[in-house]
All heavy atoms as TSV, in Angstrom:
chain	resi	resn	atom	element	x	y	z
A	1	MET	N	N	22.471	-23.373	-25.535
A	1	MET	CA	C	21.520	-24.471	-25.492
A	1	MET	C	C	20.113	-23.874	-25.431
A	1	MET	O	O	19.814	-23.067	-24.549
A	1	MET	CB	C	21.798	-25.318	-24.258
A	1	MET	CG	C	20.889	-26.482	-24.125
A	1	MET	SD	S	21.646	-27.774	-23.167
A	1	MET	CE	C	20.757	-27.661	-21.674
A	2	PRO	N	N	19.229	-24.265	-26.327
A	2	PRO	CA	C	17.874	-23.712	-26.329
A	2	PRO	C	C	17.062	-24.243	-25.148
A	2	PRO	O	O	17.236	-25.379	-24.713
A	2	PRO	CB	C	17.292	-24.179	-27.661
A	2	PRO	CG	C	18.120	-25.334	-28.072
A	2	PRO	CD	C	19.465	-25.156	-27.454
A	3	ARG	N	N	16.205	-23.395	-24.663
A	3	ARG	CA	C	15.348	-23.788	-23.542
A	3	ARG	C	C	14.097	-24.471	-24.061
A	3	ARG	O	O	13.575	-24.130	-25.117
A	3	ARG	CB	C	14.947	-22.564	-22.743
A	3	ARG	CG	C	16.104	-21.939	-22.043
A	3	ARG	CD	C	15.621	-20.817	-21.192
A	3	ARG	NE	N	16.744	-20.280	-20.457
A	3	ARG	CZ	C	16.806	-19.061	-19.987
A	3	ARG	NH1	N	15.815	-18.245	-20.169
A	3	ARG	NH2	N	17.862	-18.654	-19.337
A	4	SER	N	N	13.600	-25.379	-23.281
A	4	SER	CA	C	12.387	-26.082	-23.690
A	4	SER	C	C	11.154	-25.246	-23.359
A	4	SER	O	O	11.215	-24.250	-22.632
A	4	SER	CB	C	12.295	-27.434	-22.983
A	4	SER	OG	O	12.059	-27.229	-21.610
A	5	ARG	N	N	10.027	-25.657	-23.890
A	5	ARG	CA	C	8.777	-24.950	-23.597
A	5	ARG	C	C	8.434	-25.026	-22.119
A	5	ARG	O	O	7.888	-24.093	-21.560
A	5	ARG	CB	C	7.641	-25.562	-24.408
A	5	ARG	CG	C	7.658	-25.170	-25.834
A	5	ARG	CD	C	6.389	-25.644	-26.487
A	5	ARG	NE	N	6.692	-26.049	-27.844
A	5	ARG	CZ	C	5.964	-26.840	-28.564
A	5	ARG	NH1	N	4.865	-27.349	-28.061
A	5	ARG	NH2	N	6.305	-27.150	-29.787
A	6	TRP	N	N	8.726	-26.153	-21.512
A	6	TRP	CA	C	8.392	-26.318	-20.096
A	6	TRP	C	C	9.206	-25.381	-19.217
A	6	TRP	O	O	8.720	-24.867	-18.217
A	6	TRP	CB	C	8.595	-27.771	-19.664
A	6	TRP	CG	C	7.516	-28.642	-20.213
A	6	TRP	CD1	C	7.621	-29.513	-21.236
A	6	TRP	CD2	C	6.161	-28.670	-19.791
A	6	TRP	NE1	N	6.418	-30.106	-21.482
A	6	TRP	CE2	C	5.494	-29.609	-20.607
A	6	TRP	CE3	C	5.436	-28.012	-18.805
A	6	TRP	CZ2	C	4.146	-29.884	-20.458
A	6	TRP	CZ3	C	4.085	-28.298	-18.663
A	6	TRP	CH2	C	3.457	-29.215	-19.478
A	7	THR	N	N	10.431	-25.146	-19.594
A	7	THR	CA	C	11.267	-24.218	-18.831
A	7	THR	C	C	10.690	-22.808	-18.901
A	7	THR	O	O	10.616	-22.104	-17.895
A	7	THR	CB	C	12.708	-24.225	-19.371
A	7	THR	OG1	O	13.205	-25.556	-19.373
A	7	THR	CG2	C	13.602	-23.351	-18.532
A	8	GLU	N	N	10.248	-22.405	-20.069
A	8	GLU	CA	C	9.638	-21.079	-20.220
A	8	GLU	C	C	8.340	-20.980	-19.438
A	8	GLU	O	O	8.047	-19.967	-18.818
A	8	GLU	CB	C	9.397	-20.770	-21.702
A	8	GLU	CG	C	10.665	-20.535	-22.483
A	8	GLU	CD	C	11.463	-19.358	-21.942
A	8	GLU	OE1	O	10.855	-18.338	-21.561
A	8	GLU	OE2	O	12.699	-19.461	-21.895
A	9	ARG	N	N	7.555	-22.029	-19.461
A	9	ARG	CA	C	6.289	-22.023	-18.700
A	9	ARG	C	C	6.545	-21.953	-17.208
A	9	ARG	O	O	5.844	-21.255	-16.487
A	9	ARG	CB	C	5.473	-23.252	-19.047
A	9	ARG	CG	C	4.893	-23.192	-20.427
A	9	ARG	CD	C	4.098	-24.406	-20.746
A	9	ARG	NE	N	3.638	-24.350	-22.125
A	9	ARG	CZ	C	3.161	-25.366	-22.786
A	9	ARG	NH1	N	3.085	-26.552	-22.209
A	9	ARG	NH2	N	2.765	-25.222	-24.028
A	10	LEU	N	N	7.548	-22.682	-16.746
A	10	LEU	CA	C	7.860	-22.656	-15.314
A	10	LEU	C	C	8.414	-21.301	-14.895
A	10	LEU	O	O	8.173	-20.859	-13.764
A	10	LEU	CB	C	8.855	-23.765	-14.970
A	10	LEU	CG	C	8.290	-25.175	-14.962
A	10	LEU	CD1	C	9.397	-26.183	-14.710
A	10	LEU	CD2	C	7.200	-25.308	-13.921
A	11	ARG	N	N	9.139	-20.633	-15.780
A	11	ARG	CA	C	9.657	-19.295	-15.452
A	11	ARG	C	C	8.521	-18.306	-15.281
A	11	ARG	O	O	8.624	-17.359	-14.505
A	11	ARG	CB	C	10.600	-18.813	-16.545
A	11	ARG	CG	C	11.943	-19.498	-16.510
A	11	ARG	CD	C	12.871	-18.893	-17.494
A	11	ARG	NE	N	13.217	-17.543	-17.030
A	11	ARG	CZ	C	13.937	-16.696	-17.730
A	11	ARG	NH1	N	14.362	-17.034	-18.917
A	11	ARG	NH2	N	14.217	-15.518	-17.248
A	12	ARG	N	N	7.455	-18.479	-16.029
A	12	ARG	CA	C	6.295	-17.594	-15.886
A	12	ARG	C	C	5.409	-18.009	-14.722
A	12	ARG	O	O	4.778	-17.179	-14.098
A	12	ARG	CB	C	5.482	-17.586	-17.168
A	12	ARG	CG	C	6.200	-16.928	-18.298
A	12	ARG	CD	C	5.358	-16.877	-19.514
A	12	ARG	NE	N	6.110	-16.283	-20.616
A	12	ARG	CZ	C	5.826	-16.456	-21.877
A	12	ARG	NH1	N	4.806	-17.203	-22.218
A	12	ARG	NH2	N	6.563	-15.885	-22.803
A	13	LEU	N	N	5.357	-19.289	-14.444
A	13	LEU	CA	C	4.493	-19.789	-13.387
A	13	LEU	C	C	5.091	-19.559	-11.992
A	13	LEU	O	O	4.350	-19.419	-11.017
A	13	LEU	CB	C	4.244	-21.286	-13.603
A	13	LEU	CG	C	3.227	-21.954	-12.706
A	13	LEU	CD1	C	1.857	-21.340	-12.934
A	13	LEU	CD2	C	3.200	-23.444	-12.958
A	14	GLY	N	N	6.421	-19.483	-11.902
A	14	GLY	CA	C	7.088	-19.316	-10.606
A	14	GLY	C	C	6.634	-18.097	-9.829
A	14	GLY	O	O	6.232	-18.216	-8.660
A	15	PRO	N	N	6.649	-16.896	-10.414
A	15	PRO	CA	C	6.181	-15.721	-9.666
A	15	PRO	C	C	4.707	-15.794	-9.285
A	15	PRO	O	O	4.314	-15.310	-8.227
A	15	PRO	CB	C	6.432	-14.563	-10.640
A	15	PRO	CG	C	7.493	-15.049	-11.542
A	15	PRO	CD	C	7.288	-16.521	-11.673
A	16	VAL	N	N	3.901	-16.439	-10.099
A	16	VAL	CA	C	2.477	-16.585	-9.780
A	16	VAL	C	C	2.308	-17.464	-8.554
A	16	VAL	O	O	1.562	-17.130	-7.625
A	16	VAL	CB	C	1.708	-17.161	-10.991
A	16	VAL	CG1	C	0.280	-17.488	-10.621
A	16	VAL	CG2	C	1.758	-16.202	-12.158
A	17	VAL	N	N	3.020	-18.565	-8.530
A	17	VAL	CA	C	2.949	-19.468	-7.380
A	17	VAL	C	C	3.486	-18.773	-6.132
A	17	VAL	O	O	2.900	-18.884	-5.045
A	17	VAL	CB	C	3.725	-20.772	-7.668
A	17	VAL	CG1	C	3.882	-21.616	-6.418
A	17	VAL	CG2	C	3.040	-21.551	-8.774
A	18	LEU	N	N	4.579	-18.054	-6.269
A	18	LEU	CA	C	5.146	-17.329	-5.137
A	18	LEU	C	C	4.151	-16.306	-4.590
A	18	LEU	O	O	3.973	-16.186	-3.378
A	18	LEU	CB	C	6.445	-16.643	-5.553
A	18	LEU	CG	C	7.177	-15.879	-4.469
A	18	LEU	CD1	C	7.748	-16.850	-3.464
A	18	LEU	CD2	C	8.264	-15.023	-5.066
A	19	TYR	N	N	3.481	-15.597	-5.480
A	19	TYR	CA	C	2.516	-14.584	-5.055
A	19	TYR	C	C	1.376	-15.222	-4.264
A	19	TYR	O	O	1.031	-14.770	-3.185
A	19	TYR	CB	C	1.963	-13.843	-6.274
A	19	TYR	CG	C	0.954	-12.789	-5.908
A	19	TYR	CD1	C	1.365	-11.543	-5.492
A	19	TYR	CD2	C	-0.405	-13.048	-5.973
A	19	TYR	CE1	C	0.454	-10.568	-5.148
A	19	TYR	CE2	C	-1.331	-12.076	-5.631
A	19	TYR	CZ	C	-0.901	-10.848	-5.229
A	19	TYR	OH	O	-1.800	-9.890	-4.886
A	20	PHE	N	N	0.785	-16.282	-4.819
A	20	PHE	CA	C	-0.357	-16.904	-4.153
A	20	PHE	C	C	0.038	-17.757	-2.955
A	20	PHE	O	O	-0.802	-18.037	-2.102
A	20	PHE	CB	C	-1.181	-17.718	-5.150
A	20	PHE	CG	C	-2.002	-16.847	-6.054
A	20	PHE	CD1	C	-1.654	-16.680	-7.375
A	20	PHE	CD2	C	-3.107	-16.171	-5.563
A	20	PHE	CE1	C	-2.404	-15.866	-8.210
A	20	PHE	CE2	C	-3.863	-15.354	-6.382
A	20	PHE	CZ	C	-3.514	-15.209	-7.707
A	21	ALA	N	N	1.299	-18.150	-2.859
A	21	ALA	CA	C	1.737	-18.953	-1.721
A	21	ALA	C	C	2.280	-18.108	-0.579
A	21	ALA	O	O	2.234	-18.528	0.577
A	21	ALA	CB	C	2.799	-19.953	-2.164
A	22	VAL	N	N	2.782	-16.884	-0.867
A	22	VAL	CA	C	3.418	-16.071	0.172
A	22	VAL	C	C	2.681	-14.751	0.383
A	22	VAL	O	O	2.277	-14.430	1.503
A	22	VAL	CB	C	4.903	-15.796	-0.180
A	22	VAL	CG1	C	5.537	-14.872	0.835
A	22	VAL	CG2	C	5.671	-17.101	-0.284
A	23	VAL	N	N	2.505	-13.986	-0.667
A	23	VAL	CA	C	1.973	-12.634	-0.534
A	23	VAL	C	C	0.492	-12.641	-0.136
A	23	VAL	O	O	0.082	-11.905	0.760
A	23	VAL	CB	C	2.197	-11.834	-1.838
A	23	VAL	CG1	C	1.574	-10.460	-1.754
A	23	VAL	CG2	C	3.680	-11.739	-2.139
A	24	THR	N	N	-0.312	-13.462	-0.794
A	24	THR	CA	C	-1.741	-13.488	-0.493
A	24	THR	C	C	-2.022	-13.937	0.941
A	24	THR	O	O	-2.781	-13.266	1.658
A	24	THR	CB	C	-2.484	-14.376	-1.504
A	24	THR	OG1	O	-2.247	-13.855	-2.811
A	24	THR	CG2	C	-3.964	-14.397	-1.224
A	25	PRO	N	N	-1.447	-15.045	1.433
A	25	PRO	CA	C	-1.701	-15.408	2.837
A	25	PRO	C	C	-1.192	-14.357	3.830
A	25	PRO	O	O	-1.820	-14.125	4.863
A	25	PRO	CB	C	-0.958	-16.726	3.024
A	25	PRO	CG	C	-0.830	-17.290	1.671
A	25	PRO	CD	C	-0.710	-16.119	0.754
A	26	ALA	N	N	-0.074	-13.707	3.505
A	26	ALA	CA	C	0.437	-12.664	4.404
A	26	ALA	C	C	-0.547	-11.501	4.470
A	26	ALA	O	O	-0.821	-10.963	5.542
A	26	ALA	CB	C	1.801	-12.181	3.934
A	27	GLY	N	N	-1.096	-11.100	3.338
A	27	GLY	CA	C	-2.087	-10.025	3.324
A	27	GLY	C	C	-3.346	-10.402	4.064
A	27	GLY	O	O	-3.924	-9.590	4.795
A	28	LEU	N	N	-3.810	-11.623	3.894
A	28	LEU	CA	C	-5.007	-12.075	4.614
A	28	LEU	C	C	-4.762	-12.145	6.118
A	28	LEU	O	O	-5.645	-11.828	6.915
A	28	LEU	CB	C	-5.451	-13.434	4.072
A	28	LEU	CG	C	-5.983	-13.431	2.643
A	28	LEU	CD1	C	-6.255	-14.854	2.186
A	28	LEU	CD2	C	-7.217	-12.574	2.523
A	29	LEU	N	N	-3.558	-12.544	6.490
A	29	LEU	CA	C	-3.210	-12.605	7.912
A	29	LEU	C	C	-3.197	-11.204	8.530
A	29	LEU	O	O	-3.708	-10.993	9.633
A	29	LEU	CB	C	-1.862	-13.282	8.104
A	29	LEU	CG	C	-1.395	-13.463	9.545
A	29	LEU	CD1	C	-2.332	-14.420	10.266
A	29	LEU	CD2	C	0.018	-13.977	9.577
A	30	VAL	N	N	-2.636	-10.242	7.829
A	30	VAL	CA	C	-2.608	-8.867	8.330
A	30	VAL	C	C	-4.032	-8.338	8.483
A	30	VAL	O	O	-4.368	-7.688	9.471
A	30	VAL	CB	C	-1.778	-7.963	7.390
A	30	VAL	CG1	C	-2.002	-6.498	7.690
A	30	VAL	CG2	C	-0.314	-8.309	7.505
A	31	ARG	N	N	-4.876	-8.605	7.518
A	31	ARG	CA	C	-6.259	-8.135	7.602
A	31	ARG	C	C	-7.025	-8.826	8.716
A	31	ARG	O	O	-7.953	-8.258	9.282
A	31	ARG	CB	C	-6.965	-8.355	6.277
A	31	ARG	CG	C	-6.486	-7.393	5.217
A	31	ARG	CD	C	-7.232	-7.545	3.945
A	31	ARG	NE	N	-8.607	-7.124	4.132
A	31	ARG	CZ	C	-9.531	-7.181	3.193
A	31	ARG	NH1	N	-9.231	-7.642	2.011
A	31	ARG	NH2	N	-10.751	-6.781	3.442
A	32	ALA	N	N	-6.667	-10.085	9.045
A	32	ALA	CA	C	-7.345	-10.794	10.129
A	32	ALA	C	C	-6.922	-10.260	11.490
A	32	ALA	O	O	-7.711	-10.250	12.434
A	32	ALA	CB	C	-7.053	-12.288	10.037
A	33	VAL	N	N	-5.685	-9.774	11.590
A	33	VAL	CA	C	-5.161	-9.313	12.879
A	33	VAL	C	C	-5.567	-7.881	13.161
A	33	VAL	O	O	-5.968	-7.541	14.265
A	33	VAL	CB	C	-3.621	-9.470	12.907
A	33	VAL	CG1	C	-3.034	-8.835	14.143
A	33	VAL	CG2	C	-3.252	-10.934	12.817
A	34	ARG	N	N	-5.485	-7.011	12.164
A	34	ARG	CA	C	-5.823	-5.612	12.388
A	34	ARG	C	C	-6.562	-5.060	11.178
A	34	ARG	O	O	-6.596	-5.680	10.131
A	34	ARG	CB	C	-4.581	-4.776	12.672
A	34	ARG	CG	C	-3.642	-4.649	11.496
A	34	ARG	CD	C	-2.417	-3.824	11.849
A	34	ARG	NE	N	-1.566	-3.671	10.701
A	34	ARG	CZ	C	-1.618	-2.642	9.866
A	34	ARG	NH1	N	-2.460	-1.664	10.086
A	34	ARG	NH2	N	-0.820	-2.578	8.836
A	35	ASP	N	N	-7.144	-3.906	11.341
A	35	ASP	CA	C	-7.903	-3.273	10.275
A	35	ASP	C	C	-7.060	-2.157	9.682
A	35	ASP	O	O	-6.978	-1.063	10.240
A	35	ASP	CB	C	-9.210	-2.707	10.845
A	35	ASP	CG	C	-10.141	-2.211	9.779
A	35	ASP	OD1	O	-9.905	-2.500	8.597
A	35	ASP	OD2	O	-11.118	-1.541	10.129
A	36	PRO	N	N	-6.394	-2.380	8.545
A	36	PRO	CA	C	-5.473	-1.373	8.013
A	36	PRO	C	C	-6.153	-0.084	7.584
A	36	PRO	O	O	-5.535	0.969	7.586
A	36	PRO	CB	C	-4.809	-2.065	6.830
A	36	PRO	CG	C	-5.599	-3.270	6.544
A	36	PRO	CD	C	-6.426	-3.579	7.737
A	37	LEU	N	N	-7.423	-0.125	7.240
A	37	LEU	CA	C	-8.129	1.085	6.817
A	37	LEU	C	C	-8.933	1.722	7.947
A	37	LEU	O	O	-9.652	2.683	7.731
A	37	LEU	CB	C	-9.058	0.767	5.637
A	37	LEU	CG	C	-8.374	0.295	4.376
A	37	LEU	CD1	C	-9.411	-0.036	3.318
A	37	LEU	CD2	C	-7.431	1.348	3.866
A	38	ARG	N	N	-8.823	1.179	9.128
A	38	ARG	CA	C	-9.560	1.660	10.315
A	38	ARG	C	C	-11.048	1.802	10.007
A	38	ARG	O	O	-11.650	2.834	10.216
A	38	ARG	CB	C	-8.987	2.988	10.807
A	38	ARG	CG	C	-7.579	2.826	11.332
A	38	ARG	CD	C	-7.069	4.109	11.885
A	38	ARG	NE	N	-6.860	5.037	10.773
A	38	ARG	CZ	C	-6.899	6.357	10.892
A	38	ARG	NH1	N	-7.125	6.897	12.047
A	38	ARG	NH2	N	-6.699	7.137	9.849
A	39	ARG	N	N	-11.660	0.716	9.496
A	39	ARG	CA	C	-13.065	0.740	9.125
A	39	ARG	C	C	-13.984	0.381	10.273
A	39	ARG	O	O	-15.188	0.435	10.121
A	39	ARG	CB	C	-13.312	-0.233	7.979
A	39	ARG	CG	C	-12.639	0.191	6.701
A	39	ARG	CD	C	-12.827	-0.863	5.677
A	39	ARG	NE	N	-12.125	-2.069	6.148
A	39	ARG	CZ	C	-12.220	-3.240	5.581
A	39	ARG	NH1	N	-12.973	-3.424	4.556
A	39	ARG	NH2	N	-11.547	-4.265	6.061
A	40	SER	N	N	-13.456	-0.013	11.412
A	40	SER	CA	C	-14.309	-0.426	12.524
A	40	SER	C	C	-15.088	0.771	13.068
A	40	SER	O	O	-14.633	1.904	13.055
A	40	SER	CB	C	-13.468	-1.056	13.634
A	40	SER	OG	O	-12.529	-0.133	14.096
A	41	ARG	N	N	-16.270	0.510	13.533
A	41	ARG	CA	C	-17.160	1.563	14.006
A	41	ARG	C	C	-16.884	1.847	15.468
A	41	ARG	O	O	-16.774	0.946	16.283
A	41	ARG	CB	C	-18.605	1.120	13.819
A	41	ARG	CG	C	-19.591	2.158	14.113
A	41	ARG	CD	C	-20.690	2.093	13.065
A	41	ARG	NE	N	-21.800	2.951	13.415
A	41	ARG	CZ	C	-21.857	4.223	13.091
A	41	ARG	NH1	N	-20.874	4.754	12.427
A	41	ARG	NH2	N	-22.884	4.955	13.428
A	42	ASP	N	N	-16.802	3.126	15.820
A	42	ASP	CA	C	-16.590	3.559	17.193
A	42	ASP	C	C	-17.777	4.433	17.581
A	42	ASP	O	O	-17.962	5.527	17.040
A	42	ASP	CB	C	-15.289	4.342	17.307
A	42	ASP	CG	C	-14.958	4.731	18.731
A	42	ASP	OD1	O	-15.648	4.250	19.656
A	42	ASP	OD2	O	-14.008	5.503	18.919
A	43	ALA	N	N	-18.598	3.957	18.506
A	43	ALA	CA	C	-19.822	4.669	18.878
A	43	ALA	C	C	-19.513	5.975	19.614
A	43	ALA	O	O	-20.344	6.887	19.627
A	43	ALA	CB	C	-20.695	3.777	19.751
A	44	GLY	N	N	-18.338	6.097	20.216
A	44	GLY	CA	C	-18.004	7.288	20.983
A	44	GLY	C	C	-17.569	8.477	20.137
A	44	GLY	O	O	-17.509	9.604	20.620
A	45	ARG	N	N	-17.281	8.264	18.887
A	45	ARG	CA	C	-16.818	9.358	18.032
A	45	ARG	C	C	-17.997	10.118	17.461
A	45	ARG	O	O	-18.999	9.540	17.074
A	45	ARG	CB	C	-15.975	8.824	16.877
A	45	ARG	CG	C	-14.649	8.264	17.342
A	45	ARG	CD	C	-13.822	7.829	16.189
A	45	ARG	NE	N	-13.267	9.019	15.514
A	45	ARG	CZ	C	-12.325	8.962	14.617
A	45	ARG	NH1	N	-11.847	7.806	14.243
A	45	ARG	NH2	N	-11.859	10.055	14.062
A	46	THR	N	N	-17.861	11.411	17.408
A	46	THR	CA	C	-18.918	12.219	16.802
A	46	THR	C	C	-18.708	12.357	15.305
A	46	THR	O	O	-19.665	12.554	14.564
A	46	THR	CB	C	-18.957	13.625	17.438
A	46	THR	OG1	O	-17.677	14.229	17.268
A	46	THR	CG2	C	-19.288	13.535	18.910
A	47	SER	N	N	-17.470	12.270	14.857
A	47	SER	CA	C	-17.173	12.407	13.437
A	47	SER	C	C	-15.971	11.541	13.094
A	47	SER	O	O	-15.077	11.346	13.907
A	47	SER	CB	C	-16.859	13.859	13.096
A	47	SER	OG	O	-16.408	13.969	11.779
A	48	TYR	N	N	-15.966	11.019	11.898
A	48	TYR	CA	C	-14.838	10.225	11.436
A	48	TYR	C	C	-13.912	11.033	10.546
A	48	TYR	O	O	-12.986	10.504	9.965
A	48	TYR	CB	C	-15.336	8.994	10.671
A	48	TYR	CG	C	-15.845	7.939	11.608
A	48	TYR	CD1	C	-17.184	7.878	11.949
A	48	TYR	CD2	C	-14.985	7.028	12.169
A	48	TYR	CE1	C	-17.645	6.918	12.819
A	48	TYR	CE2	C	-15.421	6.064	13.031
A	48	TYR	CZ	C	-16.766	6.006	13.356
A	48	TYR	OH	O	-17.215	5.071	14.223
A	49	LEU	N	N	-14.160	12.321	10.447
A	49	LEU	CA	C	-13.324	13.194	9.635
A	49	LEU	C	C	-12.016	13.472	10.368
A	49	LEU	O	O	-12.009	13.937	11.504
A	49	LEU	CB	C	-14.050	14.512	9.360
A	49	LEU	CG	C	-13.259	15.573	8.626
A	49	LEU	CD1	C	-12.996	15.115	7.197
A	49	LEU	CD2	C	-14.002	16.884	8.624
A	50	ASP	N	N	-10.913	13.173	9.733
A	50	ASP	CA	C	-9.604	13.516	10.276
A	50	ASP	C	C	-9.234	14.885	9.731
A	50	ASP	O	O	-9.052	15.057	8.526
A	50	ASP	CB	C	-8.549	12.496	9.869
A	50	ASP	CG	C	-8.718	11.179	10.597
A	50	ASP	OD1	O	-9.286	11.187	11.699
A	50	ASP	OD2	O	-8.275	10.164	10.046
A	51	ARG	N	N	-9.140	15.840	10.603
A	51	ARG	CA	C	-8.807	17.189	10.172
A	51	ARG	C	C	-7.357	17.233	9.702
A	51	ARG	O	O	-6.482	16.615	10.308
A	51	ARG	CB	C	-8.990	18.165	11.322
A	51	ARG	CG	C	-10.403	18.180	11.847
A	51	ARG	CD	C	-10.976	19.549	11.693
A	51	ARG	NE	N	-12.334	19.558	12.202
A	51	ARG	CZ	C	-13.370	19.858	11.448
A	51	ARG	NH1	N	-13.197	20.179	10.198
A	51	ARG	NH2	N	-14.579	19.858	11.946
A	52	PRO	N	N	-7.115	17.941	8.614
A	52	PRO	CA	C	-5.724	18.031	8.136
A	52	PRO	C	C	-4.881	18.855	9.099
A	52	PRO	O	O	-5.375	19.743	9.793
A	52	PRO	CB	C	-5.866	18.725	6.785
A	52	PRO	CG	C	-7.181	19.418	6.827
A	52	PRO	CD	C	-8.055	18.641	7.753
A	53	ALA	N	N	-3.605	18.544	9.124
A	53	ALA	CA	C	-2.689	19.292	9.976
A	53	ALA	C	C	-2.553	20.709	9.433
A	53	ALA	O	O	-2.629	20.941	8.234
A	53	ALA	CB	C	-1.329	18.602	10.003
A	54	ARG	N	N	-2.342	21.645	10.336
A	54	ARG	CA	C	-2.172	23.032	9.896
A	54	ARG	C	C	-0.864	23.163	9.147
A	54	ARG	O	O	0.184	22.729	9.618
A	54	ARG	CB	C	-2.137	23.966	11.094
A	54	ARG	CG	C	-3.479	24.221	11.694
A	54	ARG	CD	C	-3.349	25.210	12.796
A	54	ARG	NE	N	-3.708	26.528	12.272
A	54	ARG	CZ	C	-3.763	27.609	13.010
A	54	ARG	NH1	N	-3.457	27.543	14.285
A	54	ARG	NH2	N	-4.108	28.755	12.486
A	55	PRO	N	N	-0.917	23.760	7.987
A	55	PRO	CA	C	0.337	23.934	7.242
A	55	PRO	C	C	1.219	24.975	7.915
A	55	PRO	O	O	0.733	25.953	8.484
A	55	PRO	CB	C	-0.123	24.400	5.867
A	55	PRO	CG	C	-1.471	24.985	6.089
A	55	PRO	CD	C	-2.067	24.254	7.262
A	56	ARG	N	N	2.515	24.735	7.860
A	56	ARG	CA	C	3.444	25.715	8.411
A	56	ARG	C	C	3.523	26.897	7.476
A	56	ARG	O	O	3.473	26.757	6.265
A	56	ARG	CB	C	4.823	25.082	8.586
A	56	ARG	CG	C	4.822	24.014	9.657
A	56	ARG	CD	C	6.204	23.548	9.953
A	56	ARG	NE	N	6.831	23.041	8.733
A	56	ARG	CZ	C	8.097	22.678	8.646
A	56	ARG	NH1	N	8.871	22.780	9.696
A	56	ARG	NH2	N	8.593	22.231	7.524
A	57	ARG	N	N	3.673	28.048	8.057
A	57	ARG	CA	C	3.773	29.259	7.238
A	57	ARG	C	C	5.179	29.376	6.705
A	57	ARG	O	O	6.153	29.187	7.416
A	57	ARG	CB	C	3.432	30.484	8.077
A	57	ARG	CG	C	1.973	30.472	8.525
A	57	ARG	CD	C	1.663	31.695	9.296
A	57	ARG	NE	N	1.659	32.832	8.367
A	57	ARG	CZ	C	1.316	34.048	8.701
A	57	ARG	NH1	N	0.959	34.317	9.931
A	57	ARG	NH2	N	1.331	35.018	7.820
A	58	ARG	N	N	5.257	29.696	5.456
A	58	ARG	CA	C	6.549	29.918	4.830
A	58	ARG	C	C	6.839	31.402	4.810
A	58	ARG	O	O	5.938	32.216	4.673
A	58	ARG	CB	C	6.540	29.441	3.395
A	58	ARG	CG	C	6.553	27.979	3.231
A	58	ARG	CD	C	6.675	27.708	1.766
A	58	ARG	NE	N	6.750	26.300	1.484
A	58	ARG	CZ	C	6.768	25.823	0.269
A	58	ARG	NH1	N	6.711	26.623	-0.756
A	58	ARG	NH2	N	6.844	24.529	0.068
A	59	LEU	N	N	8.078	31.704	4.923
A	59	LEU	CA	C	8.488	33.077	4.756
A	59	LEU	C	C	8.726	33.308	3.271
A	59	LEU	O	O	9.549	32.644	2.648
A	59	LEU	CB	C	9.773	33.372	5.551
A	59	LEU	CG	C	9.629	33.261	7.057
A	59	LEU	CD1	C	11.001	33.501	7.713
A	59	LEU	CD2	C	8.641	34.275	7.578
A	60	ALA	N	N	7.972	34.209	2.730
A	60	ALA	CA	C	8.082	34.462	1.301
A	60	ALA	C	C	9.303	35.357	1.039
A	60	ALA	O	O	9.449	36.407	1.641
A	60	ALA	CB	C	6.823	35.130	0.797
A	61	THR	N	N	10.118	34.910	0.165
A	61	THR	CA	C	11.268	35.720	-0.238
A	61	THR	C	C	11.120	36.013	-1.710
A	61	THR	O	O	11.189	35.113	-2.547
A	61	THR	CB	C	12.586	34.998	0.035
A	61	THR	OG1	O	12.562	33.743	-0.630
A	61	THR	CG2	C	12.795	34.775	1.523
A	62	PHE	N	N	10.855	37.243	-2.013
A	62	PHE	CA	C	10.672	37.634	-3.396
A	62	PHE	C	C	11.864	38.497	-3.797
A	62	PHE	O	O	12.335	39.345	-3.056
A	62	PHE	CB	C	9.391	38.452	-3.562
A	62	PHE	CG	C	8.157	37.651	-3.266
A	62	PHE	CD1	C	7.467	37.817	-2.079
A	62	PHE	CD2	C	7.699	36.726	-4.171
A	62	PHE	CE1	C	6.345	37.084	-1.800
A	62	PHE	CE2	C	6.575	35.989	-3.909
A	62	PHE	CZ	C	5.889	36.175	-2.719
A	63	ARG	N	N	12.317	38.299	-4.997
A	63	ARG	CA	C	13.371	39.150	-5.540
A	63	ARG	C	C	12.745	40.146	-6.467
A	63	ARG	O	O	11.853	39.824	-7.232
A	63	ARG	CB	C	14.388	38.306	-6.309
A	63	ARG	CG	C	15.200	37.443	-5.413
A	63	ARG	CD	C	16.298	36.822	-6.228
A	63	ARG	NE	N	17.111	36.001	-5.370
A	63	ARG	CZ	C	18.185	35.398	-5.751
A	63	ARG	NH1	N	18.569	35.498	-7.007
A	63	ARG	NH2	N	18.883	34.670	-4.933
A	64	ARG	N	N	13.207	41.340	-6.379
A	64	ARG	CA	C	12.711	42.373	-7.268
A	64	ARG	C	C	13.396	42.242	-8.616
A	64	ARG	O	O	14.598	42.030	-8.703
A	64	ARG	CB	C	13.004	43.758	-6.723
A	64	ARG	CG	C	12.109	44.107	-5.593
A	64	ARG	CD	C	12.388	45.513	-5.250
A	64	ARG	NE	N	11.118	46.232	-5.227
A	64	ARG	CZ	C	11.026	47.479	-4.840
A	64	ARG	NH1	N	12.102	48.142	-4.502
A	64	ARG	NH2	N	9.878	48.064	-4.786
A	65	ALA	N	N	12.611	42.365	-9.629
A	65	ALA	CA	C	13.176	42.362	-10.968
A	65	ALA	C	C	13.830	43.714	-11.226
A	65	ALA	O	O	13.210	44.754	-11.066
A	65	ALA	CB	C	12.100	42.091	-12.010
A	66	SER	N	N	15.085	43.705	-11.596
A	66	SER	CA	C	15.788	44.969	-11.823
A	66	SER	C	C	15.695	45.385	-13.253
A	66	SER	O	O	15.784	44.654	-14.167
A	66	SER	CB	C	17.255	44.857	-11.465
A	66	SER	OG	O	17.393	44.405	-10.162
């Protein structure tokens, strides 16, 4: 049975409605509750640079070419 044009339009419109009805409000709610990027200013900090963790040393195992 062939599908009508409206059925095809609704199949494309469904994910759009779901996104704007569920995902967008959830994202806005998360941003209202906490700052995911930690952009808030802290006067007590001298620097906002997060130093990278020290890499663990690997033991190098080399094979000699015979």
